[in-house]
MILUMKOL-774338 format. One record per residue (C-alpha): residue number from 1; chain; residue in one letter; x, y, z. Coordinates in nm, 3 decimals, padded with zeros to 5 digits, always signed. Each point is the difference from the previous one (the first is absolute). Layout:
<recs>
+-----+--------+--------+---------+---------+---------+
! num ! chaine ! residu !      px !      py !      pz !
+-----+--------+--------+---------+---------+---------+
! NUM !      A !      A !       X !       Y !       Z !
...
+-----+--------+--------+---------+---------+---------+
</recs>
This chain:
<recs>
+-----+--------+--------+---------+---------+---------+
! num ! chaine ! residu !      px !      py !      pz !
+-----+--------+--------+---------+---------+---------+
!   1 !      A !      X ! +08.094 ! -06.550 ! +11.682 !
!   2 !      A !      X ! +00.309 ! +00.064 ! -00.197 !
!   3 !      A !      X ! +00.166 ! +00.374 ! +00.093 !
!   4 !      A !      X ! -00.065 ! +00.255 ! -00.322 !
!   5 !      A !      X ! +00.408 ! +00.012 ! -00.125 !
!   6 !      A !      X ! -00.051 ! -00.418 ! -00.023 !
!   7 !      A !      X ! -00.328 ! +00.083 ! -00.186 !
!   8 !      A !      X ! +00.157 ! +00.263 ! -00.226 !
!   9 !      A !      X ! +00.312 ! -00.242 ! -00.088 !
!  10 !      A !      X ! -00.231 ! -00.278 ! -00.053 !
!  11 !      A !      X ! -00.176 ! +00.217 ! -00.294 !
!  12 !      A !      X ! +00.317 ! +00.119 ! -00.136 !
!  13 !      A !      X ! +00.103 ! -00.358 ! -00.026 !
!  14 !      A !      X ! -00.264 ! -00.096 ! -00.160 !
!  15 !      A !      X ! -00.041 ! +00.244 ! -00.265 !
!  16 !      A !      X ! +00.334 ! +00.023 ! -00.085 !
!  17 !      A !      X ! +00.104 ! -00.418 ! -00.067 !
!  18 !      A !      X ! -00.289 ! -00.061 ! -00.225 !
!  19 !      A !      X ! +00.156 ! +00.335 ! -00.200 !
!  20 !      A !      X ! +00.349 ! -00.130 ! +00.032 !
!  21 !      A !      X ! -00.092 ! -00.324 ! -00.170 !
!  22 !      A !      X ! -00.148 ! +00.174 ! -00.310 !
!  23 !      A !      X ! +00.285 ! +00.169 ! +00.005 !
!  24 !      A !      X ! +00.202 ! -00.289 ! -00.042 !
!  25 !      A !      X ! -00.254 ! -00.195 ! -00.234 !
!  26 !      A !      X ! -00.004 ! +00.297 ! -00.249 !
!  27 !      A !      X ! +00.368 ! +00.006 ! -00.022 !
!  28 !      A !      X ! +00.011 ! -00.377 ! -00.040 !
!  29 !      A !      X ! -00.284 ! +00.059 ! -00.299 !
!  30 !      A !      X ! +00.227 ! +00.270 ! -00.150 !
!  31 !      A !      X ! +00.281 ! -00.263 ! -00.045 !
!  32 !      A !      X ! -00.280 ! -00.324 ! -00.188 !
!  33 !      A !      X ! -00.036 ! +00.089 ! -00.387 !
!  34 !      A !      X ! -00.401 ! -00.021 ! -00.067 !
!  35 !      A !      X ! -00.061 ! -00.330 ! -00.225 !
!  36 !      A !      X ! -00.168 ! +00.103 ! -00.343 !
!  37 !      A !      X ! -00.339 ! -00.137 ! -00.002 !
!  38 !      A !      X ! -00.022 ! -00.249 ! -00.229 !
!  39 !      A !      X ! -00.222 ! -00.021 ! -00.372 !
!  40 !      A !      X ! -00.224 ! -00.214 ! +00.170 !
!  41 !      A !      X ! -00.111 ! +00.289 ! +00.275 !
!  42 !      A !      X ! +00.030 ! +00.272 ! -00.178 !
!  43 !      A !      X ! -00.212 ! -00.208 ! -00.196 !
!  44 !      A !      X ! -00.262 ! -00.048 ! +00.230 !
!  45 !      A !      X ! +00.011 ! +00.371 ! +00.116 !
!  46 !      A !      X ! -00.105 ! +00.077 ! -00.296 !
!  47 !      A !      X ! -00.291 ! -00.176 ! -00.012 !
!  48 !      A !      X ! -00.105 ! +00.109 ! +00.353 !
!  49 !      A !      X ! +00.014 ! +00.308 ! -00.115 !
!  50 !      A !      X ! -00.195 ! -00.037 ! -00.359 !
!  51 !      A !      X ! -00.305 ! -00.169 ! +00.276 !
!  52 !      A !      X ! +00.071 ! +00.268 ! +00.212 !
!  53 !      A !      X ! -00.105 ! +00.270 ! -00.287 !
!  54 !      A !      X ! -00.274 ! -00.184 ! -00.124 !
!  55 !      A !      X ! -00.146 ! -00.076 ! +00.344 !
!  56 !      A !      X ! +00.013 ! +00.369 ! +00.063 !
!  57 !      A !      X ! -00.150 ! +00.056 ! -00.302 !
!  58 !      A !      X ! -00.287 ! -00.184 ! +00.103 !
!  59 !      A !      X ! -00.363 ! +00.098 ! +00.093 !
!  60 !      A !      X ! -00.133 ! -00.156 ! +00.316 !
!  61 !      A !      X ! -00.279 ! -00.232 ! -00.209 !
!  62 !      A !      X ! +00.299 ! -00.103 ! -00.226 !
!  63 !      A !      X ! +00.202 ! -00.074 ! +00.293 !
!  64 !      A !      X ! -00.278 ! -00.235 ! +00.145 !
!  65 !      A !      X ! -00.035 ! -00.186 ! -00.325 !
!  66 !      A !      X ! +00.392 ! -00.005 ! -00.075 !
!  67 !      A !      X ! +00.024 ! -00.111 ! +00.343 !
!  68 !      A !      X ! -00.121 ! +00.131 ! +00.291 !
!  69 !      A !      X ! +00.403 ! +00.031 ! +00.198 !
!  70 !      A !      X ! +00.357 ! +00.123 ! -00.090 !
!  71 !      A !      X ! +00.133 ! -00.342 ! +00.025 !
!  72 !      A !      X ! -00.315 ! -00.186 ! -00.183 !
!  73 !      A !      X ! +00.036 ! +00.276 ! -00.269 !
!  74 !      A !      X ! +00.447 ! -00.038 ! -00.072 !
!  75 !      A !      X ! -00.004 ! -00.363 ! +00.055 !
!  76 !      A !      X ! -00.223 ! -00.010 ! -00.297 !
!  77 !      A !      X ! +00.187 ! +00.328 ! -00.199 !
!  78 !      A !      X ! +00.320 ! -00.171 ! +00.077 !
!  79 !      A !      X ! -00.134 ! -00.390 ! -00.178 !
!  80 !      A !      X ! -00.143 ! +00.193 ! -00.301 !
!  81 !      A !      X ! +00.327 ! +00.226 ! -00.049 !
!  82 !      A !      X ! +00.253 ! -00.264 ! +00.035 !
!  83 !      A !      X ! -00.288 ! -00.175 ! -00.265 !
!  84 !      A !      X ! +00.062 ! +00.318 ! -00.207 !
!  85 !      A !      X ! +00.370 ! -00.026 ! +00.001 !
!  86 !      A !      X ! +00.020 ! -00.390 ! -00.095 !
+-----+--------+--------+---------+---------+---------+
</recs>
């Protein structure tokens, strides 16, 4: 059975090591500049926002008619929005 001192040291190391690693990761991430989102990713985010707003506005019976779950509705909505744009 480990001594209380050994358990205390082990617990300290288990807590301090991830905290130190986290501190190092945050320093490295500050050095790397963030890339700007591409035009395609911005368009995809906008479509997701529009489809999400439409989905939340639908009543439950309308949701069942449009697509019973979000993934099915989202797929149809994205297709529709892309067709409107083209």
